[in-house]
DSSP file (Angstrom, degrees, kcal/mol; ACC not computed):
  #  RESIDUE AA STRUCTURE BP1 BP2  ACC     N-H-->O    O-->H-N    N-H-->O    O-->H-N    TCO  KAPPA ALPHA  PHI   PSI    X-CA   Y-CA   Z-CA
    1    1 A M              0   0    0      0, 0.0     2,-0.5     0, 0.0     0, 0.0   0.000 360.0 360.0 360.0 132.5  -34.2  190.2  157.8
    2    2 A E        -     0   0    0      2,-0.0     2,-0.4     0, 0.0     0, 0.0  -0.880 360.0-171.6-105.2 132.3  -30.8  188.9  156.9
    3    3 A T        -     0   0    0     -2,-0.5     2,-0.4     0, 0.0     0, 0.0  -0.983  22.5-130.6-125.1 131.0  -29.5  185.7  158.5
    4    4 A T        -     0   0    0     -2,-0.4    -2,-0.0     1,-0.1     3,-0.0  -0.679  16.1-160.1 -77.1 130.0  -26.0  184.3  158.1
    5    5 A L        +     0   0    0     -2,-0.4     2,-0.4     1,-0.0    -1,-0.1   0.710  69.2  55.6 -88.0 -21.5  -26.3  180.6  157.3
    6    6 A L        -     0   0    0      1,-0.1     3,-0.1     4,-0.0     4,-0.0  -0.902  68.4-143.3-115.3 142.0  -22.8  179.4  158.3
    7    7 A E  S    S+     0   0    0     -2,-0.4     2,-0.3     1,-0.1    -1,-0.1   0.913  90.8  24.4 -62.9 -43.6  -21.1  179.8  161.7
    8    8 A N  S    S-     0   0    0      1,-0.0    18,-0.2     3,-0.0    -1,-0.1  -0.891  91.3-100.6-124.6 152.3  -17.7  180.4  160.1
    9    9 A D        -     0   0    0     -2,-0.3     2,-0.5    16,-0.1    -2,-0.0  -0.305  33.7-116.1 -63.9 152.0  -16.7  181.6  156.6
   10   10 A I        -     0   0    0     15,-0.1     2,-0.4    -4,-0.0    15,-0.2  -0.825  36.0-155.1 -84.4 129.4  -15.6  179.2  154.0
   11   11 A I  E     -A   24   0A   0     13,-2.4    13,-3.9    -2,-0.5     2,-0.3  -0.913  10.6-169.3-114.2 134.3  -11.9  179.9  153.3
   12   12 A G  E     -A   23   0A   0     -2,-0.4     2,-0.3    11,-0.3    11,-0.2  -0.912   5.2-178.9-123.3 152.2  -10.1  179.2  150.0
   13   13 A Q  E     -A   22   0A   0      9,-1.7     9,-2.8    -2,-0.3     2,-0.4  -0.994   5.2-174.0-148.8 140.3   -6.5  179.2  149.0
   14   14 A I  E     -A   21   0A   0     -2,-0.3     7,-0.2     7,-0.2     4,-0.1  -0.999   5.1-174.5-134.7 138.6   -4.5  178.5  145.8
   15   15 A G        -     0   0    0      5,-0.7     4,-0.2    -2,-0.4     5,-0.1   0.051  55.1 -61.1-104.2-143.4   -0.8  178.4  145.3
   16   16 A I  S    S+     0   0    0      2,-0.1     2,-0.6    -2,-0.1     3,-0.0   0.630 100.4 103.0 -86.0 -13.5    1.3  178.0  142.2
   17   17 A Q  S >  S-     0   0    0      3,-0.2     3,-1.4     1,-0.1    -2,-0.3  -0.608  88.8-105.2 -73.0 118.4   -0.1  174.6  141.3
   18   18 A K  T 3  S-     0   0    0     -2,-0.6    16,-0.3     1,-0.3    23,-0.2  -0.176  88.6 -16.9 -52.3 121.0   -2.5  175.3  138.5
   19   19 A Y  T 3  S+     0   0    0      1,-0.2     2,-0.8    -4,-0.2    -1,-0.3   0.306  93.3 133.9  70.3  -5.2   -6.2  175.1  139.6
   20   20 A H    <   +     0   0    0     -3,-1.4    -5,-0.7    13,-0.1     2,-0.4  -0.673  33.4 179.0 -80.9 108.0   -5.4  173.1  142.8
   21   21 A C  E     -AB  14  32A   0     11,-3.1    11,-2.6    -2,-0.8     2,-0.6  -0.856  24.0-149.2-113.2 143.9   -7.5  174.9  145.5
   22   22 A T  E     -AB  13  31A   0     -9,-2.8    -9,-1.7    -2,-0.4     2,-0.5  -0.967  14.3-166.0-110.3 122.2   -7.8  174.1  149.2
   23   23 A I  E     -AB  12  30A   0      7,-3.1     7,-2.8    -2,-0.6     2,-0.5  -0.934   5.6-155.0-109.6 124.3  -11.1  175.0  150.7
   24   24 A T  E     +AB  11  29A   0    -13,-3.9   -13,-2.4    -2,-0.5     5,-0.2  -0.874  16.7 174.1-104.4 129.0  -11.4  175.1  154.5
   25   25 A W  E >   - B   0  28A   0      3,-2.5     3,-1.6    -2,-0.5   -16,-0.1  -0.665  52.1 -75.4-122.7 179.8  -14.7  174.6  156.1
   26   26 A R  T 3  S+     0   0    0      1,-0.3     3,-0.1    -2,-0.2   -17,-0.0   0.692 127.1  26.9 -54.2 -24.1  -15.7  174.2  159.8
   27   27 A N  T 3  S-     0   0    0      1,-0.1     2,-0.3     0, 0.0    -1,-0.3   0.221 124.7 -40.7-128.8  16.0  -14.4  170.7  160.2
   28   28 A G  E <   -B   25   0A   0     -3,-1.6    -3,-2.5     2,-0.0     2,-0.3  -0.999  68.5 -56.4 160.1-160.0  -11.7  170.2  157.7
   29   29 A N  E     -B   24   0A   0     -2,-0.3     2,-0.4    -5,-0.2    -5,-0.2  -0.898  27.4-159.5-123.1 149.4  -10.3  170.8  154.2
   30   30 A L  E     -B   23   0A   0     -7,-2.8    -7,-3.1    -2,-0.3     2,-0.5  -0.998  14.4-142.6-126.1 129.6  -11.7  170.0  150.7
   31   31 A I  E     -B   22   0A   0     -2,-0.4     2,-0.4    -9,-0.2    -9,-0.2  -0.809  18.5-171.8 -92.1 130.0   -9.4  169.9  147.7
   32   32 A M  E     +B   21   0A   0    -11,-2.6   -11,-3.1    -2,-0.5     2,-0.3  -0.951  13.6 156.2-120.0 144.7  -10.8  171.2  144.5
   33   33 A D        -     0   0    0     12,-1.3   -13,-0.1    -2,-0.4   -14,-0.1  -0.922  36.2-110.0-153.8 172.5   -9.2  170.9  141.1
   34   34 A E        -     0   0    0     -2,-0.3     8,-2.3   -16,-0.3     9,-0.2  -0.757  44.6 -88.8-108.0 159.5  -10.0  170.9  137.4
   35   35 A P    > > -     0   0    0      0, 0.0     5,-2.1     0, 0.0     3,-1.6  -0.241  34.6-114.1 -63.9 156.2   -9.8  167.9  135.0
   36   36 A E  G > 5S+     0   0    0      1,-0.3     3,-1.8     3,-0.2    -2,-0.0   0.804 110.5  74.3 -59.4 -29.9   -6.6  167.1  133.3
   37   37 A S  G 3 5S+     0   0    0      1,-0.3    -1,-0.3     2,-0.1     4,-0.0   0.717 105.5  35.1 -61.1 -20.2   -8.3  168.0  130.0
   38   38 A I  G < 5S-     0   0    0     -3,-1.6    -1,-0.3     2,-0.0    -2,-0.2   0.178 132.4 -82.4-119.8  18.0   -8.1  171.7  130.8
   39   39 A G  T < 5S+     0   0    0     -3,-1.8    -3,-0.2     1,-0.3    -2,-0.1   0.406  92.2 113.7 104.6  -2.8   -4.7  171.7  132.7
   40   40 A G      < -     0   0    0     -5,-2.1    -1,-0.3   -21,-0.1   -21,-0.1  -0.197  68.1-125.1 -85.6-173.6   -5.7  170.6  136.2
   41   41 A R        -     0   0    0    -23,-0.2    -5,-0.1    -7,-0.1    -1,-0.1   0.339  35.6-125.3-114.7   3.4   -4.6  167.4  137.9
   42   42 A D        +     0   0    0     -8,-2.3     4,-0.1     1,-0.1    -9,-0.0   0.858  60.0 145.3  56.7  40.5   -8.1  166.1  138.7
   43   43 A L        -     0   0    0     -9,-0.2   -12,-0.1     2,-0.1    -1,-0.1   0.517  69.3  -0.5 -85.7  -6.2   -7.2  165.8  142.4
   44   44 A G  S    S-     0   0    0    -10,-0.1   -11,-0.3   -14,-0.1   -12,-0.2  -0.951  98.9 -56.7-165.3 177.1  -10.6  166.8  143.6
   45   45 A P        -     0   0    0      0, 0.0   -12,-1.3     0, 0.0    -2,-0.1  -0.330  51.9-121.9 -66.8 149.0  -14.0  167.9  142.3
   46   46 A D     >  -     0   0    0    -14,-0.2     4,-2.3     1,-0.1     5,-0.2  -0.388  34.8 -96.3 -81.0 167.9  -14.2  170.9  140.1
   47   47 A P  H  > S+     0   0    0      0, 0.0     4,-2.2     0, 0.0     5,-0.1   0.856 124.0  51.5 -57.4 -37.9  -16.4  173.9  141.1
   48   48 A H  H  > S+     0   0    0      2,-0.2     4,-2.3     1,-0.2     5,-0.2   0.925 111.2  47.5 -65.7 -42.7  -19.4  172.8  139.0
   49   49 A S  H  > S+     0   0    0      1,-0.2     4,-2.5     2,-0.2    -1,-0.2   0.887 110.7  52.3 -63.5 -38.5  -19.3  169.3  140.5
   50   50 A T  H  X S+     0   0    0     -4,-2.3     4,-2.0     2,-0.2    -1,-0.2   0.898 108.2  50.8 -65.7 -40.2  -19.0  170.8  144.0
   51   51 A L  H  X S+     0   0    0     -4,-2.2     4,-1.8     2,-0.2    -2,-0.2   0.938 113.5  44.8 -60.7 -47.1  -22.1  173.0  143.4
   52   52 A L  H  X S+     0   0    0     -4,-2.3     4,-2.8     1,-0.2    -2,-0.2   0.858 109.0  56.8 -67.2 -34.4  -24.1  170.0  142.2
   53   53 A A  H  X S+     0   0    0     -4,-2.5     4,-2.9     2,-0.2     5,-0.2   0.884 105.1  52.8 -62.8 -37.6  -22.8  167.9  145.2
   54   54 A S  H  X S+     0   0    0     -4,-2.0     4,-2.2     2,-0.2    -2,-0.2   0.927 111.5  45.1 -62.3 -44.8  -24.2  170.6  147.5
   55   55 A L  H  X S+     0   0    0     -4,-1.8     4,-2.5     2,-0.2    -2,-0.2   0.902 113.8  50.3 -65.7 -40.5  -27.6  170.3  145.8
   56   56 A A  H  X S+     0   0    0     -4,-2.8     4,-2.7     2,-0.2     5,-0.2   0.948 112.7  45.5 -62.1 -49.6  -27.4  166.5  145.9
   57   57 A G  H  X S+     0   0    0     -4,-2.9     4,-2.4     1,-0.2     5,-0.2   0.898 114.6  47.6 -62.5 -41.5  -26.5  166.3  149.6
   58   58 A C  H  X S+     0   0    0     -4,-2.2     4,-2.5    -5,-0.2    -1,-0.2   0.917 113.1  48.3 -66.3 -43.4  -29.1  168.8  150.6
   59   59 A T  H  X S+     0   0    0     -4,-2.5     4,-2.6    -5,-0.2     5,-0.2   0.941 113.6  46.5 -61.6 -48.5  -31.8  167.1  148.5
   60   60 A L  H  X S+     0   0    0     -4,-2.7     4,-2.6     1,-0.2    -2,-0.2   0.918 114.1  47.4 -62.5 -44.1  -31.0  163.7  149.9
   61   61 A S  H  X S+     0   0    0     -4,-2.4     4,-2.4    -5,-0.2    -1,-0.2   0.905 112.4  49.6 -64.3 -41.6  -30.9  164.9  153.5
   62   62 A T  H  X S+     0   0    0     -4,-2.5     4,-2.0     2,-0.2    -2,-0.2   0.923 113.2  46.3 -63.6 -44.6  -34.1  166.8  153.2
   63   63 A L  H  X S+     0   0    0     -4,-2.6     4,-3.1    -5,-0.2     5,-0.2   0.913 111.4  52.0 -63.9 -42.2  -35.9  163.8  151.7
   64   64 A R  H  X S+     0   0    0     -4,-2.6     4,-2.6     1,-0.2     5,-0.2   0.919 109.3  49.8 -61.2 -43.9  -34.4  161.5  154.4
   65   65 A M  H  X S+     0   0    0     -4,-2.4     4,-2.2     2,-0.2    -1,-0.2   0.920 114.5  44.7 -59.9 -43.6  -35.7  163.8  157.2
   66   66 A Y  H  X S+     0   0    0     -4,-2.0     4,-2.2     2,-0.2    -2,-0.2   0.929 113.5  48.9 -67.5 -46.2  -39.2  163.9  155.7
   67   67 A I  H  X>S+     0   0    0     -4,-3.1     5,-1.8     1,-0.2     4,-1.1   0.916 113.2  47.7 -60.4 -44.0  -39.3  160.1  155.0
   68   68 A D  H  <5S+     0   0    0     -4,-2.6     3,-0.4    -5,-0.2    -1,-0.2   0.905 110.1  52.0 -64.2 -41.4  -38.2  159.4  158.5
   69   69 A R  H  <5S+     0   0    0     -4,-2.2    -1,-0.2     1,-0.2    -2,-0.2   0.876 112.3  46.0 -62.9 -37.1  -40.7  161.8  160.0
   70   70 A K  H  <5S-     0   0    0     -4,-2.2    -1,-0.2    -5,-0.1    -2,-0.2   0.657 107.8-128.2 -79.3 -15.6  -43.5  160.1  158.0
   71   71 A G  T  <5 +     0   0    0     -4,-1.1    -3,-0.2    -3,-0.4     2,-0.2   0.742  49.3 162.1  75.1  22.8  -42.3  156.6  159.0
   72   72 A W      < -     0   0    0     -5,-1.8     2,-1.6     1,-0.1    -1,-0.2  -0.503  46.6-120.6 -77.4 145.8  -42.2  155.4  155.4
   73   73 A D        +     0   0    0     -2,-0.2    -1,-0.1     1,-0.0    -5,-0.1  -0.619  63.5 132.8 -87.5  79.1  -40.2  152.3  154.6
   74   74 A I        +     0   0    0     -2,-1.6    -2,-0.1     1,-0.1    -7,-0.1  -0.825  25.5 175.3-129.1  90.5  -37.8  153.8  152.1
   75   75 A P        +     0   0    0      0, 0.0     2,-0.4     0, 0.0    -1,-0.1   0.690  63.4  34.0 -75.3 -18.0  -34.3  152.6  153.0
   76   76 A E        -     0   0    0     27,-0.0     2,-0.4     2,-0.0    27,-0.3  -0.998  55.0-173.1-144.3 141.0  -32.4  154.2  150.1
   77   77 A I        -     0   0    0     -2,-0.4     2,-0.3    24,-0.1    24,-0.2  -0.997  11.1-163.9-129.6 134.7  -32.7  157.3  147.9
   78   78 A N  E     -C  100   0B   0     22,-3.1    22,-2.6    -2,-0.4     2,-0.3  -0.899   4.9-171.1-119.0 150.4  -30.5  157.8  144.8
   79   79 A I  E     -C   99   0B   0     -2,-0.3     2,-0.4    20,-0.2    20,-0.2  -0.997   8.8-170.8-142.3 145.1  -29.9  161.1  143.0
   80   80 A S  E     +C   98   0B   0     18,-2.0    18,-2.9    -2,-0.3     2,-0.3  -0.999  13.6 179.5-135.8 132.0  -28.2  162.1  139.7
   81   81 A L  E     +C   97   0B   0     -2,-0.4     2,-0.3    16,-0.2    16,-0.2  -0.939   7.3 167.3-133.3 154.0  -27.5  165.7  138.6
   82   82 A N  E     -C   96   0B   0     14,-1.6    14,-2.5    -2,-0.3     2,-0.3  -0.971  22.5-131.3-155.8 166.6  -25.9  167.5  135.7
   83   83 A L  E     +C   95   0B   0     -2,-0.3     2,-0.3    12,-0.2    12,-0.2  -0.909  18.0 179.8-120.0 145.7  -25.7  171.1  134.4
   84   84 A S  E     -C   94   0B   0     10,-2.1    10,-2.9    -2,-0.3     2,-0.4  -0.983  10.1-155.5-139.3 154.5  -26.2  172.4  130.9
   85   85 A Q  E     -C   93   0B   0     -2,-0.3     2,-0.4     8,-0.2     8,-0.2  -0.985   5.7-165.8-132.9 143.1  -25.9  176.0  129.6
   86   86 A K  E     -C   92   0B   0      6,-2.4     6,-2.8    -2,-0.4     2,-0.6  -0.993  10.3-157.9-124.0 131.8  -27.4  177.8  126.6
   87   87 A T  E     +C   91   0B   0     -2,-0.4     4,-0.2     4,-0.2     2,-0.1  -0.942  35.4 131.3-116.3 115.9  -26.1  181.1  125.5
   88   88 A D  S    S-     0   0    0      2,-1.9     3,-0.1    -2,-0.6    -1,-0.1   0.241  93.6 -31.0-118.0-108.9  -28.2  183.4  123.4
   89   89 A T  S    S+     0   0    0      1,-0.1     2,-0.3    -2,-0.1    -2,-0.1   0.704 140.6  19.9 -83.8 -21.4  -28.3  187.0  124.6
   90   90 A E  S    S-     0   0    0     -4,-0.1    -2,-1.9     2,-0.0     2,-0.5  -0.930  91.5 -98.9-138.6 163.7  -27.8  185.8  128.2
   91   91 A I  E     -C   87   0B   0     -2,-0.3     2,-0.5    -4,-0.2    -4,-0.2  -0.747  33.6-167.1 -86.6 126.0  -26.5  182.5  129.8
   92   92 A I  E     -C   86   0B   0     -6,-2.8    -6,-2.4    -2,-0.5     2,-0.5  -0.968   4.4-162.0-114.6 119.8  -29.3  180.2  130.9
   93   93 A T  E     -C   85   0B   0     -2,-0.5     2,-0.5    -8,-0.2    -8,-0.2  -0.865   2.6-165.4-104.4 132.6  -28.2  177.3  133.1
   94   94 A T  E     -C   84   0B   0    -10,-2.9   -10,-2.1    -2,-0.5     2,-0.5  -0.973   4.2-159.5-118.6 129.1  -30.3  174.3  133.6
   95   95 A I  E     -C   83   0B   0     -2,-0.5     2,-0.5   -12,-0.2   -12,-0.2  -0.932   7.5-155.5-104.4 125.2  -29.8  171.8  136.4
   96   96 A T  E     -C   82   0B   0    -14,-2.5   -14,-1.6    -2,-0.5     2,-0.4  -0.887  12.6-176.4 -99.6 131.1  -31.3  168.3  135.8
   97   97 A R  E     -C   81   0B   0     -2,-0.5     2,-0.5   -16,-0.2   -16,-0.2  -0.983   3.3-174.0-130.5 118.9  -32.0  166.4  139.0
   98   98 A S  E     -C   80   0B   0    -18,-2.9   -18,-2.0    -2,-0.4     2,-0.4  -0.964   4.3-165.9-118.8 122.6  -33.3  162.9  138.9
   99   99 A I  E     +C   79   0B   0     -2,-0.5     2,-0.3   -20,-0.2   -20,-0.2  -0.886  14.0 172.3-108.4 135.1  -34.3  161.1  142.1
  100  100 A S  E     -C   78   0B   0    -22,-2.6   -22,-3.1    -2,-0.4    -2,-0.0  -0.932  21.0-148.7-141.0 165.1  -34.8  157.3  142.2
  101  101 A F        -     0   0    0     -2,-0.3   -24,-0.1   -24,-0.2     4,-0.1  -0.989  19.9-134.5-134.2 139.7  -35.5  154.5  144.6
  102  102 A P  S    S+     0   0    0      0, 0.0     2,-0.3     0, 0.0   -25,-0.1   0.725  93.2  50.7 -69.0 -19.4  -34.4  150.9  144.3
  103  103 A K  S    S-     0   0    0    -27,-0.3     2,-0.1     1,-0.0    -2,-0.1  -0.821 102.6 -87.4-116.1 160.3  -37.9  149.7  145.4
  104  104 A T        -     0   0    0     -2,-0.3     2,-0.4     1,-0.0    -1,-0.0  -0.412  40.7-161.2 -67.6 133.3  -41.3  150.7  144.1
  105  105 A I        -     0   0    0     -2,-0.1    -4,-0.0    -4,-0.1     5,-0.0  -0.945  26.1-104.6-117.0 137.3  -42.8  153.8  145.7
  106  106 A E     >  -     0   0    0     -2,-0.4     4,-2.5     1,-0.1     3,-0.3  -0.249  29.9-118.7 -58.8 147.1  -46.5  154.7  145.5
  107  107 A G  H  > S+     0   0    0      1,-0.2     4,-2.4     2,-0.2     5,-0.2   0.862 112.2  51.1 -57.0 -42.3  -47.4  157.5  143.1
  108  108 A N  H  > S+     0   0    0      2,-0.2     4,-1.7     1,-0.2    -1,-0.2   0.859 111.6  48.2 -68.5 -33.3  -48.9  159.8  145.8
  109  109 A I  H  > S+     0   0    0     -3,-0.3     4,-2.6     2,-0.2    -2,-0.2   0.910 110.4  51.9 -70.3 -42.2  -45.7  159.4  147.9
  110  110 A K  H  X S+     0   0    0     -4,-2.5     4,-2.1     1,-0.2    -2,-0.2   0.929 109.3  50.3 -57.5 -45.6  -43.5  160.1  144.9
  111  111 A N  H  X S+     0   0    0     -4,-2.4     4,-1.6     1,-0.2    -1,-0.2   0.898 111.1  48.3 -61.3 -41.1  -45.5  163.2  144.2
  112  112 A R  H  X S+     0   0    0     -4,-1.7     4,-2.2     1,-0.2    -1,-0.2   0.906 110.5  51.2 -66.2 -41.1  -45.1  164.4  147.8
  113  113 A L  H  X S+     0   0    0     -4,-2.6     4,-2.6     1,-0.2    -2,-0.2   0.837 105.6  56.4 -66.5 -32.1  -41.3  163.7  147.7
  114  114 A L  H  X S+     0   0    0     -4,-2.1     4,-1.5     2,-0.2    -1,-0.2   0.916 108.4  47.2 -63.7 -42.5  -41.0  165.7  144.5
  115  115 A I  H  X S+     0   0    0     -4,-1.6     4,-0.6     1,-0.2    -2,-0.2   0.912 112.6  49.3 -63.4 -43.0  -42.5  168.7  146.3
  116  116 A I  H >< S+     0   0    0     -4,-2.2     3,-1.2     1,-0.2     4,-0.3   0.891 105.9  56.6 -65.8 -39.9  -40.2  168.2  149.3
  117  117 A A  H >< S+     0   0    0     -4,-2.6     3,-1.4     1,-0.3    -1,-0.2   0.883 103.5  54.6 -58.1 -38.8  -37.1  167.9  147.1
  118  118 A E  H 3< S+     0   0    0     -4,-1.5    -1,-0.3     1,-0.2    -2,-0.2   0.694 104.1  57.3 -68.1 -17.7  -37.9  171.3  145.7
  119  119 A K  T << S+     0   0    0     -3,-1.2    -1,-0.2    -4,-0.6    -2,-0.2   0.383  73.3 123.8 -95.9   3.5  -38.0  172.7  149.2
  120  120 A C  S <> S-     0   0    0     -3,-1.4     4,-2.1    -4,-0.3     3,-0.4  -0.390  73.5-116.2 -64.2 145.4  -34.5  171.7  150.2
  121  121 A P  H  > S+     0   0    0      0, 0.0     4,-2.0     0, 0.0    -1,-0.1   0.828 113.5  50.3 -55.0 -38.1  -32.5  174.8  151.3
  122  122 A V  H  > S+     0   0    0      2,-0.2     4,-2.6     1,-0.2     5,-0.2   0.885 108.4  53.3 -70.9 -35.9  -29.9  174.7  148.5
  123  123 A S  H  > S+     0   0    0     -3,-0.4     4,-2.0     1,-0.2    -1,-0.2   0.932 109.1  49.8 -58.7 -44.9  -32.7  174.4  145.9
  124  124 A K  H  X S+     0   0    0     -4,-2.1     4,-0.8     1,-0.2    -2,-0.2   0.900 110.5  49.7 -61.8 -41.1  -34.3  177.5  147.4
  125  125 A I  H >< S+     0   0    0     -4,-2.0     3,-0.8     1,-0.2    -2,-0.2   0.952 113.3  45.5 -61.0 -49.3  -31.0  179.4  147.2
  126  126 A L  H 3< S+     0   0    0     -4,-2.6    -1,-0.2     1,-0.2    -2,-0.2   0.777 113.2  50.0 -68.8 -26.5  -30.4  178.4  143.6
  127  127 A K  H 3< S+     0   0    0     -4,-2.0    -1,-0.2    -5,-0.2    -2,-0.2   0.562 106.3  64.2 -89.4  -8.7  -34.0  179.3  142.5
  128  128 A N  S << S-     0   0    0     -4,-0.8     2,-0.1    -3,-0.8    -3,-0.0  -0.541 102.4 -66.7-108.9 176.3  -34.0  182.7  144.1
  129  129 A Q        -     0   0    0     -2,-0.2     2,-0.5     1,-0.0    -1,-0.1  -0.398  48.2-161.1 -64.3 132.9  -32.2  185.9  143.5
  130  130 A I        -     0   0    0     -2,-0.1     2,-0.5    -4,-0.1    -1,-0.0  -0.976   5.5-167.1-119.0 128.5  -28.5  185.7  144.4
  131  131 A I        -     0   0    0     -2,-0.5     2,-0.6     2,-0.0    -2,-0.0  -0.970   5.0-160.2-114.0 127.5  -26.4  188.7  145.1
  132  132 A I        -     0   0    0     -2,-0.5     2,-0.7     2,-0.0    -2,-0.0  -0.932   2.4-164.6-111.2 112.0  -22.6  188.3  145.2
  133  133 A N        -     0   0    0     -2,-0.6     2,-0.4     2,-0.0    -2,-0.0  -0.868  13.1-172.7 -96.5 116.1  -20.7  191.1  147.0
  134  134 A T        +     0   0    0     -2,-0.7     2,-0.3     2,-0.0    -2,-0.0  -0.908   6.9 178.2-114.6 134.9  -17.0  190.9  146.1
  135  135 A T              0   0    0     -2,-0.4    -2,-0.0     1,-0.1     0, 0.0  -0.928 360.0 360.0-128.9 157.8  -14.2  193.0  147.7
  136  136 A I              0   0    0     -2,-0.3    -1,-0.1     0, 0.0    -2,-0.0   0.263 360.0 360.0-126.5 360.0  -10.5  193.1  147.2
């Protein structure tokens, strides 16, 4: 069974300004750009940062829902992500995701939260087969 995950399509547009994209989503616009080092103006996040921001937001929201449901006293969750790529015969991309808390968390709770982080919807998307159908 196939299910559409968004009510409305994400719409993107670029004009003549190099790399400056406007992405429209259900409730507004997001500016995406590339760093000045490669010719952009750095007016918004680049596509890689936006991808990682999606994973960060999904992970944090999923953990917050679980923590609240369990009634645990964990007022803050922090996350740090980055990407690396290795090219041999194929491109292998690795995402590093580090979750931390400003206060000490019991080991068994940490282990459970690690499992829950892996179950966030964006993690599931990125870890499974992705098919991109493109038309012009």
